[in-house]
Biopython code that builds the backbone (N, CA, C, O; Angstrom):
import numpy as np
from Bio.PDB.StructureBuilder import StructureBuilder

atoms = [
    (1, "UNK", "N", (-80.060, 4.751, -143.798)),
    (1, "UNK", "CA", (-80.835, 5.766, -143.028)),
    (1, "UNK", "C", (-82.014, 4.763, -142.367)),
    (1, "UNK", "O", (-83.041, 4.439, -142.963)),
    (2, "UNK", "N", (-81.702, 4.408, -141.217)),
    (2, "UNK", "CA", (-82.780, 3.926, -140.310)),
    (2, "UNK", "C", (-84.009, 4.527, -140.164)),
    (2, "UNK", "O", (-84.136, 5.731, -139.941)),
    (3, "UNK", "N", (-85.232, 3.482, -140.317)),
    (3, "UNK", "CA", (-86.306, 4.629, -139.977)),
    (3, "UNK", "C", (-86.614, 5.192, -140.621)),
    (3, "UNK", "O", (-87.338, 6.095, -140.201)),
    (4, "UNK", "N", (-86.333, 5.149, -142.188)),
    (4, "UNK", "CA", (-86.758, 6.560, -142.794)),
    (4, "UNK", "C", (-87.500, 5.786, -144.062)),
    (4, "UNK", "O", (-87.051, 4.662, -144.285)),
    (5, "UNK", "N", (-88.500, 6.209, -144.862)),
    (5, "UNK", "CA", (-89.050, 5.659, -145.986)),
    (5, "UNK", "C", (-88.388, 6.543, -147.017)),
    (5, "UNK", "O", (-87.759, 7.539, -146.659)),
    (6, "UNK", "N", (-88.514, 6.199, -148.310)),
    (6, "UNK", "CA", (-87.572, 6.859, -149.171)),
    (6, "UNK", "C", (-88.590, 6.583, -150.505)),
    (6, "UNK", "O", (-88.968, 5.431, -150.719)),
    (7, "UNK", "N", (-89.001, 7.668, -151.367)),
    (7, "UNK", "CA", (-89.735, 7.470, -152.760)),
    (7, "UNK", "C", (-89.650, 8.599, -153.559)),
    (7, "UNK", "O", (-90.115, 9.709, -153.299)),
    (8, "UNK", "N", (-89.037, 8.262, -154.538)),
    (8, "UNK", "CA", (-88.850, 9.411, -155.150)),
    (8, "UNK", "C", (-87.921, 10.701, -155.099)),
    (8, "UNK", "O", (-88.162, 11.789, -155.622)),
    (9, "UNK", "N", (-86.907, 10.371, -154.421)),
    (9, "UNK", "CA", (-85.873, 11.054, -153.908)),
    (9, "UNK", "C", (-86.739, 12.031, -152.523)),
    (9, "UNK", "O", (-86.118, 12.963, -152.012)),
    (10, "UNK", "N", (-87.557, 11.837, -152.244)),
    (10, "UNK", "CA", (-88.074, 12.213, -150.693)),
    (10, "UNK", "C", (-88.170, 11.251, -149.556)),
    (10, "UNK", "O", (-88.601, 10.100, -149.616)),
    (11, "UNK", "N", (-87.763, 11.810, -148.630)),
    (11, "UNK", "CA", (-87.773, 10.686, -147.394)),
    (11, "UNK", "C", (-88.751, 11.228, -146.399)),
    (11, "UNK", "O", (-89.057, 12.420, -146.405)),
    (12, "UNK", "N", (-89.235, 10.386, -145.561)),
    (12, "UNK", "CA", (-90.138, 10.364, -144.582)),
    (12, "UNK", "C", (-89.744, 10.021, -143.218)),
    (12, "UNK", "O", (-88.741, 9.337, -143.017)),
    (13, "UNK", "N", (-90.456, 10.445, -142.299)),
    (13, "UNK", "CA", (-90.295, 9.781, -140.998)),
    (13, "UNK", "C", (-91.168, 8.680, -140.584)),
    (13, "UNK", "O", (-92.270, 8.438, -141.077)),
    (14, "UNK", "N", (-90.502, 7.927, -139.487)),
    (14, "UNK", "CA", (-91.792, 6.778, -139.107)),
    (14, "UNK", "C", (-91.898, 7.184, -137.547)),
    (14, "UNK", "O", (-90.919, 7.650, -136.963)),
    (15, "UNK", "N", (-92.835, 7.031, -137.060)),
    (15, "UNK", "CA", (-93.371, 7.455, -136.020)),
    (15, "UNK", "C", (-94.162, 6.551, -135.407)),
    (15, "UNK", "O", (-94.662, 5.724, -136.169)),
    (16, "UNK", "N", (-94.425, 6.457, -134.283)),
    (16, "UNK", "CA", (-95.499, 5.479, -133.282)),
    (16, "UNK", "C", (-96.578, 6.013, -132.605)),
    (16, "UNK", "O", (-96.201, 6.841, -131.776)),
    (17, "UNK", "N", (-97.504, 5.895, -132.630)),
    (17, "UNK", "CA", (-98.852, 6.617, -131.564)),
    (17, "UNK", "C", (-98.945, 5.600, -130.724)),
    (17, "UNK", "O", (-99.185, 4.583, -131.375)),
    (18, "UNK", "N", (-98.869, 5.383, -129.571)),
    (18, "UNK", "CA", (-99.265, 4.354, -128.698)),
    (18, "UNK", "C", (-100.694, 4.705, -128.186)),
    (18, "UNK", "O", (-101.396, 3.822, -127.695)),
    (19, "UNK", "N", (-101.114, 5.956, -128.296)),
    (19, "UNK", "CA", (-102.318, 6.392, -128.046)),
    (19, "UNK", "C", (-103.189, 5.612, -129.348)),
    (19, "UNK", "O", (-104.070, 4.762, -129.214)),
    (20, "UNK", "N", (-102.845, 5.976, -130.168)),
    (20, "UNK", "CA", (-103.981, 5.715, -131.560)),
    (20, "UNK", "C", (-103.719, 4.195, -132.203)),
    (20, "UNK", "O", (-104.491, 3.619, -132.971)),
    (21, "UNK", "N", (-102.350, 3.647, -131.668)),
    (21, "UNK", "CA", (-101.974, 2.425, -132.377)),
    (21, "UNK", "C", (-101.598, 2.314, -133.923)),
    (21, "UNK", "O", (-101.684, 1.351, -134.686)),
    (22, "UNK", "N", (-101.191, 3.508, -134.115)),
    (22, "UNK", "CA", (-100.854, 3.862, -135.614)),
    (22, "UNK", "C", (-99.637, 4.511, -135.567)),
    (22, "UNK", "O", (-99.195, 5.311, -134.742)),
    (23, "UNK", "N", (-98.960, 3.856, -136.993)),
    (23, "UNK", "CA", (-97.743, 4.430, -137.326)),
    (23, "UNK", "C", (-98.386, 5.913, -138.321)),
    (23, "UNK", "O", (-99.459, 6.049, -138.909)),
    (24, "UNK", "N", (-97.284, 6.794, -138.187)),
    (24, "UNK", "CA", (-97.345, 8.254, -138.864)),
    (24, "UNK", "C", (-96.129, 8.705, -139.332)),
    (24, "UNK", "O", (-95.208, 7.913, -139.133)),
    (25, "UNK", "N", (-95.804, 9.867, -139.965)),
    (25, "UNK", "CA", (-94.894, 10.296, -140.509)),
    (25, "UNK", "C", (-94.956, 11.643, -141.283)),
    (25, "UNK", "O", (-96.049, 12.141, -141.552)),
    (26, "UNK", "N", (-93.728, 12.263, -141.661)),
    (26, "UNK", "CA", (-93.739, 13.452, -142.584)),
    (26, "UNK", "C", (-92.662, 13.507, -143.409)),
    (26, "UNK", "O", (-91.562, 13.176, -142.965)),
    (27, "UNK", "N", (-92.788, 13.867, -144.531)),
    (27, "UNK", "CA", (-92.144, 14.283, -145.542)),
    (27, "UNK", "C", (-90.699, 15.262, -144.723)),
    (27, "UNK", "O", (-90.920, 16.263, -144.042)),
    (28, "UNK", "N", (-89.329, 14.727, -144.970)),
    (28, "UNK", "CA", (-88.467, 15.570, -144.373)),
    (28, "UNK", "C", (-87.826, 16.233, -145.285)),
    (28, "UNK", "O", (-87.736, 15.847, -146.450)),
    (29, "UNK", "N", (-87.221, 17.504, -144.749)),
    (29, "UNK", "CA", (-86.266, 18.221, -145.952)),
    (29, "UNK", "C", (-86.925, 19.321, -146.950)),
    (29, "UNK", "O", (-86.326, 20.022, -147.765)),
    (30, "UNK", "N", (-88.341, 19.288, -146.667)),
    (30, "UNK", "CA", (-88.788, 20.611, -147.242)),
    (30, "UNK", "C", (-89.949, 21.365, -146.515)),
    (30, "UNK", "O", (-90.627, 20.809, -145.651)),
    (31, "UNK", "N", (-90.126, 22.541, -146.872)),
    (31, "UNK", "CA", (-91.018, 22.989, -145.867)),
    (31, "UNK", "C", (-92.373, 22.840, -146.046)),
    (31, "UNK", "O", (-93.108, 23.228, -145.138)),
    (32, "UNK", "N", (-92.834, 22.369, -147.007)),
    (32, "UNK", "CA", (-94.414, 21.882, -147.532)),
    (32, "UNK", "C", (-94.784, 20.372, -146.198)),
    (32, "UNK", "O", (-94.055, 19.382, -146.144)),
    (33, "UNK", "N", (-95.774, 20.529, -145.468)),
    (33, "UNK", "CA", (-95.991, 19.835, -144.770)),
    (33, "UNK", "C", (-96.924, 18.547, -145.842)),
    (33, "UNK", "O", (-97.678, 18.700, -146.803)),
    (34, "UNK", "N", (-96.531, 17.559, -145.267)),
    (34, "UNK", "CA", (-96.918, 16.128, -146.415)),
    (34, "UNK", "C", (-96.949, 15.319, -145.242)),
    (34, "UNK", "O", (-95.881, 15.394, -144.635)),
    (35, "UNK", "N", (-97.796, 14.568, -144.701)),
    (35, "UNK", "CA", (-98.076, 13.779, -143.678)),
    (35, "UNK", "C", (-98.984, 12.687, -144.426)),
    (35, "UNK", "O", (-99.714, 12.763, -145.414)),
    (36, "UNK", "N", (-98.543, 11.330, -143.298)),
    (36, "UNK", "CA", (-99.020, 9.968, -143.971)),
    (36, "UNK", "C", (-99.256, 9.012, -142.706)),
    (36, "UNK", "O", (-98.502, 8.998, -141.733)),
    (37, "UNK", "N", (-100.058, 8.453, -142.803)),
    (37, "UNK", "CA", (-100.471, 7.254, -141.688)),
    (37, "UNK", "C", (-100.877, 5.958, -142.240)),
    (37, "UNK", "O", (-101.307, 5.728, -143.370)),
    (38, "UNK", "N", (-100.618, 4.928, -141.005)),
    (38, "UNK", "CA", (-100.958, 3.639, -141.330)),
    (38, "UNK", "C", (-101.122, 2.571, -140.383)),
    (38, "UNK", "O", (-100.342, 2.489, -139.434)),
    (39, "UNK", "N", (-101.976, 1.815, -140.525)),
    (39, "UNK", "CA", (-101.836, 0.535, -139.170)),
    (39, "UNK", "C", (-100.984, -0.291, -139.339)),
    (39, "UNK", "O", (-100.953, -1.026, -138.352)),
    (40, "UNK", "N", (-99.944, -0.694, -140.400)),
    (40, "UNK", "CA", (-99.165, -1.348, -140.449)),
    (40, "UNK", "C", (-98.022, -0.795, -141.348)),
    (40, "UNK", "O", (-98.274, 0.172, -142.066)),
    (41, "UNK", "N", (-96.953, -1.273, -141.351)),
    (41, "UNK", "CA", (-95.596, -0.779, -142.011)),
    (41, "UNK", "C", (-96.075, -0.639, -143.767)),
    (41, "UNK", "O", (-95.898, 0.296, -144.548)),
    (42, "UNK", "N", (-96.631, -1.769, -143.936)),
    (42, "UNK", "CA", (-97.037, -1.676, -145.632)),
    (42, "UNK", "C", (-98.214, -0.576, -145.878)),
    (42, "UNK", "O", (-98.294, -0.119, -147.018)),
    (43, "UNK", "N", (-99.132, -0.120, -144.893)),
    (43, "UNK", "CA", (-100.297, 0.785, -144.982)),
    (43, "UNK", "C", (-99.427, 1.992, -145.125)),
    (43, "UNK", "O", (-99.645, 2.735, -146.081)),
    (44, "UNK", "N", (-98.184, 2.355, -144.038)),
    (44, "UNK", "CA", (-97.628, 3.333, -144.045)),
    (44, "UNK", "C", (-96.867, 3.792, -145.024)),
    (44, "UNK", "O", (-96.924, 4.951, -145.435)),
    (45, "UNK", "N", (-96.047, 2.846, -145.494)),
    (45, "UNK", "CA", (-95.319, 2.812, -146.871)),
    (45, "UNK", "C", (-96.364, 3.427, -148.165)),
    (45, "UNK", "O", (-96.117, 4.468, -148.773)),
    (46, "UNK", "N", (-97.092, 2.892, -148.324)),
    (46, "UNK", "CA", (-98.275, 3.007, -149.343)),
    (46, "UNK", "C", (-98.846, 4.332, -149.074)),
    (46, "UNK", "O", (-98.777, 5.053, -150.069)),
    (47, "UNK", "N", (-99.259, 4.754, -148.295)),
    (47, "UNK", "CA", (-99.559, 6.239, -147.765)),
    (47, "UNK", "C", (-98.826, 7.451, -147.817)),
    (47, "UNK", "O", (-99.350, 8.558, -147.942)),
    (48, "UNK", "N", (-97.522, 7.218, -147.714)),
    (48, "UNK", "CA", (-96.505, 7.886, -147.753)),
    (48, "UNK", "C", (-96.430, 8.200, -149.447)),
    (48, "UNK", "O", (-96.504, 9.326, -149.940)),
    (49, "UNK", "N", (-96.241, 6.729, -150.316)),
    (49, "UNK", "CA", (-95.758, 7.141, -151.366)),
    (49, "UNK", "C", (-97.067, 7.946, -152.120)),
    (49, "UNK", "O", (-96.857, 8.823, -152.959)),
    (50, "UNK", "N", (-98.228, 7.598, -151.776)),
    (50, "UNK", "CA", (-99.562, 8.365, -152.528)),
    (50, "UNK", "C", (-99.309, 9.814, -152.116)),
    (50, "UNK", "O", (-99.239, 10.725, -152.941)),
    (51, "UNK", "N", (-99.152, 10.009, -150.577)),
    (51, "UNK", "CA", (-98.640, 11.339, -150.550)),
    (51, "UNK", "C", (-97.923, 12.280, -151.362)),
    (51, "UNK", "O", (-98.183, 13.465, -151.568)),
    (52, "UNK", "N", (-96.784, 11.424, -151.884)),
    (52, "UNK", "CA", (-95.848, 12.439, -152.375)),
    (52, "UNK", "C", (-96.108, 12.358, -153.848)),
    (52, "UNK", "O", (-95.576, 13.205, -154.565)),
    (53, "UNK", "N", (-96.889, 11.404, -154.394)),
    (53, "UNK", "CA", (-97.489, 11.553, -155.881)),
    (53, "UNK", "C", (-98.602, 12.393, -155.374)),
    (53, "UNK", "O", (-98.409, 13.459, -155.958)),
    (54, "UNK", "N", (-99.493, 12.516, -154.743)),
    (54, "UNK", "CA", (-100.497, 13.730, -154.534)),
    (54, "UNK", "C", (-99.695, 14.809, -154.756)),
    (54, "UNK", "O", (-99.928, 15.495, -155.752)),
    (55, "UNK", "N", (-98.503, 15.191, -153.788)),
    (55, "UNK", "CA", (-97.866, 16.391, -153.687)),
    (55, "UNK", "C", (-97.513, 16.770, -155.253)),
    (55, "UNK", "O", (-97.793, 17.829, -155.815)),
    (56, "UNK", "N", (-96.839, 15.656, -155.801)),
    (56, "UNK", "CA", (-96.354, 16.025, -157.277)),
    (56, "UNK", "C", (-97.453, 16.669, -158.164)),
    (56, "UNK", "O", (-97.334, 17.818, -158.589)),
    (57, "UNK", "N", (-98.620, 15.816, -158.448)),
    (57, "UNK", "CA", (-99.640, 16.338, -159.115)),
    (57, "UNK", "C", (-100.225, 17.480, -158.926)),
    (57, "UNK", "O", (-100.749, 18.067, -159.873)),
    (58, "UNK", "N", (-100.233, 18.113, -157.342)),
    (58, "UNK", "CA", (-100.675, 19.181, -157.284)),
    (58, "UNK", "C", (-99.463, 19.931, -157.404)),
    (58, "UNK", "O", (-100.000, 20.990, -157.080)),
    (59, "UNK", "N", (-98.372, 20.234, -157.584)),
    (59, "UNK", "CA", (-97.480, 20.911, -158.145)),
    (59, "UNK", "C", (-97.694, 21.334, -159.744)),
    (59, "UNK", "O", (-97.702, 22.437, -160.289)),
    (60, "UNK", "N", (-97.863, 19.985, -160.259)),
    (60, "UNK", "CA", (-97.808, 20.173, -161.555)),
    (60, "UNK", "C", (-99.140, 20.987, -162.140)),
    (60, "UNK", "O", (-99.057, 21.812, -163.049)),
    (61, "UNK", "N", (-100.222, 20.666, -161.556)),
    (61, "UNK", "CA", (-101.446, 20.916, -161.664)),
    (61, "UNK", "C", (-101.538, 22.549, -161.138)),
    (61, "UNK", "O", (-102.569, 23.058, -161.578)),
    (62, "UNK", "N", (-100.905, 23.287, -160.495)),
    (62, "UNK", "CA", (-100.926, 24.463, -160.118)),
    (62, "UNK", "C", (-99.591, 25.123, -160.819)),
    (62, "UNK", "O", (-99.329, 26.257, -160.419)),
    (63, "UNK", "N", (-98.803, 24.621, -161.710)),
    (63, "UNK", "CA", (-97.536, 25.371, -162.355)),
    (63, "UNK", "C", (-96.495, 25.576, -161.491)),
    (63, "UNK", "O", (-95.739, 26.515, -161.737)),
    (64, "UNK", "N", (-96.237, 24.669, -160.216)),
    (64, "UNK", "CA", (-95.127, 25.340, -159.262)),
    (64, "UNK", "C", (-94.123, 23.958, -159.519)),
    (64, "UNK", "O", (-94.378, 22.851, -159.995)),
    (65, "UNK", "N", (-92.898, 24.547, -158.988)),
    (65, "UNK", "CA", (-91.992, 23.432, -159.280)),
    (65, "UNK", "C", (-91.749, 23.059, -157.735)),
    (65, "UNK", "O", (-91.520, 23.905, -156.871)),
    (66, "UNK", "N", (-91.830, 21.666, -157.506)),
    (66, "UNK", "CA", (-91.996, 20.835, -156.202)),
    (66, "UNK", "C", (-90.694, 21.135, -155.522)),
    (66, "UNK", "O", (-89.692, 21.399, -156.187)),
    (67, "UNK", "N", (-90.687, 21.106, -154.405)),
    (67, "UNK", "CA", (-89.693, 21.310, -153.648)),
    (67, "UNK", "C", (-88.682, 20.305, -153.712)),
    (67, "UNK", "O", (-89.183, 19.192, -153.873)),
    (68, "UNK", "N", (-87.220, 20.302, -153.631)),
    (68, "UNK", "CA", (-86.743, 19.556, -153.627)),
    (68, "UNK", "C", (-85.687, 19.155, -152.649)),
    (68, "UNK", "O", (-84.817, 19.981, -152.375)),
    (69, "UNK", "N", (-85.675, 18.098, -152.153)),
    (69, "UNK", "CA", (-84.975, 17.744, -150.708)),
    (69, "UNK", "C", (-83.531, 17.875, -150.792)),
    (69, "UNK", "O", (-82.939, 17.277, -151.690)),
    (70, "UNK", "N", (-82.779, 18.726, -149.796)),
    (70, "UNK", "CA", (-81.416, 18.261, -149.940)),
    (70, "UNK", "C", (-80.703, 18.662, -150.923)),
    (70, "UNK", "O", (-80.204, 17.873, -151.725)),
    (71, "UNK", "N", (-80.548, 20.079, -150.995)),
    (71, "UNK", "CA", (-80.384, 20.616, -152.615)),
    (71, "UNK", "C", (-78.774, 20.931, -152.729)),
    (71, "UNK", "O", (-78.326, 21.322, -153.807)),
    (72, "UNK", "N", (-77.926, 20.753, -151.603)),
    (72, "UNK", "CA", (-76.625, 20.557, -151.554)),
    (72, "UNK", "C", (-76.353, 22.026, -151.025)),
    (72, "UNK", "O", (-75.200, 22.385, -151.262)),
    (73, "UNK", "N", (-76.945, 22.736, -150.525)),
    (73, "UNK", "CA", (-76.692, 24.260, -150.066)),
    (73, "UNK", "C", (-77.461, 24.511, -148.562)),
    (73, "UNK", "O", (-78.665, 24.553, -148.310)),
    (74, "UNK", "N", (-76.364, 24.650, -147.732)),
    (74, "UNK", "CA", (-76.993, 25.160, -146.557)),
    (74, "UNK", "C", (-76.117, 25.846, -145.667)),
    (74, "UNK", "O", (-74.959, 25.426, -145.663)),
    (75, "UNK", "N", (-76.391, 26.815, -144.898)),
    (75, "UNK", "CA", (-75.673, 27.608, -143.754)),
    (75, "UNK", "C", (-75.166, 26.810, -142.606)),
    (75, "UNK", "O", (-75.769, 25.740, -142.511)),
    (76, "UNK", "N", (-74.280, 26.987, -141.737)),
    (76, "UNK", "CA", (-73.884, 26.848, -140.656)),
    (76, "UNK", "C", (-73.180, 27.634, -140.053)),
    (76, "UNK", "O", (-72.436, 28.302, -140.772)),
    (77, "UNK", "N", (-73.117, 27.862, -138.682)),
    (77, "UNK", "CA", (-72.115, 28.645, -137.748)),
    (77, "UNK", "C", (-71.387, 27.842, -137.207)),
    (77, "UNK", "O", (-71.701, 26.695, -136.888)),
    (78, "UNK", "N", (-70.142, 28.470, -137.022)),
    (78, "UNK", "CA", (-68.976, 27.818, -136.129)),
    (78, "UNK", "C", (-68.446, 28.905, -135.393)),
    (78, "UNK", "O", (-68.574, 30.048, -135.833)),
    (79, "UNK", "N", (-67.971, 28.722, -134.521)),
    (79, "UNK", "CA", (-66.832, 29.617, -133.619)),
    (79, "UNK", "C", (-65.964, 30.145, -134.847)),
    (79, "UNK", "O", (-65.548, 29.631, -135.885)),
    (80, "UNK", "N", (-65.867, 31.596, -134.169)),
    (80, "UNK", "CA", (-64.861, 32.457, -135.314)),
    (80, "UNK", "C", (-63.606, 32.007, -135.244)),
    (80, "UNK", "O", (-63.025, 32.338, -136.278)),
    (81, "UNK", "N", (-62.809, 31.327, -134.422)),
    (81, "UNK", "CA", (-61.477, 31.055, -134.606)),
    (81, "UNK", "C", (-61.584, 29.714, -135.447)),
    (81, "UNK", "O", (-60.588, 29.504, -136.139)),
    (82, "UNK", "N", (-62.417, 28.926, -135.513)),
    (82, "UNK", "CA", (-62.540, 27.807, -136.268)),
    (82, "UNK", "C", (-62.766, 28.288, -137.734)),
    (82, "UNK", "O", (-62.219, 27.698, -138.665)),
    (83, "UNK", "N", (-63.522, 29.293, -137.918)),
    (83, "UNK", "CA", (-63.882, 29.755, -139.459)),
    (83, "UNK", "C", (-62.473, 30.307, -139.646)),
    (83, "UNK", "O", (-61.742, 29.710, -140.437)),
    (84, "UNK", "N", (-62.054, 31.284, -139.064)),
    (84, "UNK", "CA", (-60.633, 31.833, -139.550)),
    (84, "UNK", "C", (-59.598, 30.555, -139.634)),
    (84, "UNK", "O", (-58.763, 30.659, -140.533)),
    (85, "UNK", "N", (-59.541, 29.550, -138.955)),
    (85, "UNK", "CA", (-58.587, 28.505, -139.226)),
    (85, "UNK", "C", (-58.777, 27.612, -140.592)),
    (85, "UNK", "O", (-57.872, 27.160, -141.294)),
    (86, "UNK", "N", (-59.822, 27.514, -140.732)),
    (86, "UNK", "CA", (-60.244, 26.732, -142.071)),
    (86, "UNK", "C", (-60.195, 27.650, -143.092)),
    (86, "UNK", "O", (-59.610, 27.209, -144.081)),
    (87, "UNK", "N", (-60.676, 28.968, -143.216)),
    (87, "UNK", "CA", (-60.249, 29.824, -144.237)),
    (87, "UNK", "C", (-58.868, 30.012, -144.275)),
    (87, "UNK", "O", (-58.530, 30.206, -145.442)),
    (88, "UNK", "N", (-57.757, 30.045, -143.368)),
    (88, "UNK", "CA", (-56.292, 30.216, -143.713)),
    (88, "UNK", "C", (-56.307, 29.098, -144.459)),
    (88, "UNK", "O", (-56.110, 29.245, -145.665)),
    (89, "UNK", "N", (-56.535, 27.764, -143.940)),
    (89, "UNK", "CA", (-56.111, 26.689, -144.455)),
    (89, "UNK", "C", (-56.382, 26.564, -146.031)),
    (89, "UNK", "O", (-55.504, 26.347, -146.866)),
    (90, "UNK", "N", (-57.677, 26.729, -146.280)),
    (90, "UNK", "CA", (-58.023, 26.843, -147.437)),
    (90, "UNK", "C", (-57.434, 27.511, -148.422)),
    (90, "UNK", "O", (-57.229, 26.933, -149.489)),
    (91, "UNK", "N", (-57.021, 28.976, -148.219)),
    (91, "UNK", "CA", (-56.372, 29.680, -148.626)),
    (91, "UNK", "C", (-54.950, 29.239, -149.046)),
    (91, "UNK", "O", (-54.456, 29.354, -150.168)),
    (92, "UNK", "N", (-54.377, 28.703, -147.917)),
    (92, "UNK", "CA", (-53.149, 28.276, -147.848)),
    (92, "UNK", "C", (-52.880, 27.243, -149.086)),
    (92, "UNK", "O", (-51.867, 27.239, -149.786)),
    (93, "UNK", "N", (-53.845, 26.490, -149.190)),
    (93, "UNK", "CA", (-54.113, 25.269, -150.458)),
    (93, "UNK", "C", (-54.694, 25.796, -151.378)),
    (93, "UNK", "O", (-55.441, 24.964, -151.893)),
    (94, "UNK", "N", (-54.762, 26.968, -151.977)),
    (94, "UNK", "CA", (-55.243, 27.291, -153.038)),
    (94, "UNK", "C", (-57.012, 26.278, -153.328)),
    (94, "UNK", "O", (-57.422, 25.715, -154.343)),
    (95, "UNK", "N", (-57.439, 26.378, -152.406)),
    (95, "UNK", "CA", (-59.193, 25.817, -152.382)),
    (95, "UNK", "C", (-59.786, 26.792, -151.865)),
    (95, "UNK", "O", (-59.285, 27.606, -151.089)),
    (96, "UNK", "N", (-61.167, 26.763, -152.365)),
    (96, "UNK", "CA", (-62.150, 27.464, -151.662)),
    (96, "UNK", "C", (-62.910, 26.765, -150.359)),
    (96, "UNK", "O", (-62.911, 25.542, -150.220)),
    (97, "UNK", "N", (-63.467, 27.540, -149.546)),
    (97, "UNK", "CA", (-63.732, 27.325, -148.128)),
    (97, "UNK", "C", (-64.967, 26.127, -148.528)),
    (97, "UNK", "O", (-64.975, 25.112, -147.831)),
    (98, "UNK", "N", (-65.794, 26.229, -149.423)),
    (98, "UNK", "CA", (-66.691, 25.503, -149.893)),
    (98, "UNK", "C", (-66.174, 23.805, -150.026)),
    (98, "UNK", "O", (-66.717, 22.818, -149.530)),
    (99, "UNK", "N", (-64.906, 23.883, -150.898)),
    (99, "UNK", "CA", (-64.272, 22.503, -151.305)),
    (99, "UNK", "C", (-63.786, 22.214, -149.850)),
    (99, "UNK", "O", (-64.157, 21.121, -149.421)),
    (100, "UNK", "N", (-63.313, 22.689, -149.320)),
    (100, "UNK", "CA", (-62.474, 22.358, -147.984)),
    (100, "UNK", "C", (-63.710, 21.573, -147.117)),
    (100, "UNK", "O", (-63.649, 20.355, -146.951)),
    (101, "UNK", "N", (-64.583, 22.199, -146.700)),
    (101, "UNK", "CA", (-65.765, 21.850, -145.639)),
    (101, "UNK", "C", (-66.394, 20.671, -146.443)),
    (101, "UNK", "O", (-66.711, 19.654, -145.827)),
    (102, "UNK", "N", (-66.610, 20.769, -147.937)),
    (102, "UNK", "CA", (-67.191, 19.325, -148.721)),
    (102, "UNK", "C", (-66.129, 18.274, -148.238)),
    (102, "UNK", "O", (-66.551, 17.344, -147.551)),
    (103, "UNK", "N", (-65.093, 18.321, -148.466)),
    (103, "UNK", "CA", (-64.260, 17.012, -148.528)),
    (103, "UNK", "C", (-63.839, 16.599, -147.021)),
    (103, "UNK", "O", (-63.475, 15.456, -146.745)),
    (104, "UNK", "N", (-63.944, 17.850, -145.886)),
    (104, "UNK", "CA", (-63.974, 17.448, -144.548)),
    (104, "UNK", "C", (-65.357, 16.225, -144.162)),
    (104, "UNK", "O", (-65.384, 15.075, -143.724)),
    (105, "UNK", "N", (-66.415, 17.255, -144.618)),
    (105, "UNK", "CA", (-67.833, 16.236, -144.218)),
    (105, "UNK", "C", (-67.666, 14.754, -144.821)),
    (105, "UNK", "O", (-67.830, 13.769, -144.102)),
    (106, "UNK", "N", (-67.367, 14.664, -146.026)),
    (106, "UNK", "CA", (-66.794, 13.494, -146.957)),
    (106, "UNK", "C", (-65.796, 12.420, -146.273)),
    (106, "UNK", "O", (-66.004, 11.211, -146.365)),
    (107, "UNK", "N", (-64.834, 12.900, -145.668)),
    (107, "UNK", "CA", (-64.050, 12.307, -144.980)),
    (107, "UNK", "C", (-64.364, 11.816, -143.486)),
    (107, "UNK", "O", (-63.995, 10.842, -142.831)),
    (108, "UNK", "N", (-65.286, 13.016, -143.203)),
    (108, "UNK", "CA", (-65.771, 12.348, -141.670)),
    (108, "UNK", "C", (-67.074, 11.280, -141.875)),
    (108, "UNK", "O", (-67.174, 10.446, -140.975)),
    (109, "UNK", "N", (-68.011, 11.218, -142.882)),
    (109, "UNK", "CA", (-69.105, 10.244, -143.265)),
    (109, "UNK", "C", (-68.687, 8.992, -143.951)),
    (109, "UNK", "O", (-69.521, 8.118, -144.191)),
    (110, "UNK", "N", (-67.161, 8.837, -144.347)),
    (110, "UNK", "CA", (-66.760, 7.701, -144.985)),
    (110, "UNK", "C", (-67.190, 6.568, -144.612)),
    (110, "UNK", "O", (-67.770, 5.784, -145.363)),
    (111, "UNK", "N", (-66.933, 6.357, -143.338)),
    (111, "UNK", "CA", (-67.123, 5.160, -142.678)),
    (111, "UNK", "C", (-68.387, 4.919, -141.980)),
    (111, "UNK", "O", (-68.563, 3.833, -141.428)),
    (112, "UNK", "N", (-69.421, 5.973, -141.948)),
    (112, "UNK", "CA", (-70.500, 5.749, -141.256)),
    (112, "UNK", "C", (-71.355, 5.500, -142.126)),
    (112, "UNK", "O", (-72.512, 5.239, -141.797)),
]
sb = StructureBuilder()
sb.init_structure("model")
sb.init_model(0)
sb.init_chain("A")
sb.init_seg("    ")
for serial, (resi, resn, name, xyz) in enumerate(atoms, 1):
    if name == "N":
        sb.init_residue(resn, " ", resi, " ")
    sb.init_atom(name, np.array(xyz, "f"), 0.0, 1.0, " ", f" {name:<3s}", serial, name[0])
structure = sb.get_structure()
């Protein structure tokens, strides 16, 4: 995952503002807005990790469950003919639609 920061299973973007001569980003994969900035890669990484820690501490203080990134559940939309073909394939092979899609994704990403 190029150009992403990672800390405690949270991922963050890395952007550059030419105007401000500043690196900045936000935590990806959650609804809460957690942003950070720095003048160097080291500062950006530190501010990212501090922002994640502050978010986790705030959640603990308020007694709420922190949002998790990439829970393994998402909705997709495909053309009806693909949906039908996939469903028929799954049924013919005594598999769930989910397991067929999961296998197809894993196979697609295996060499990436």
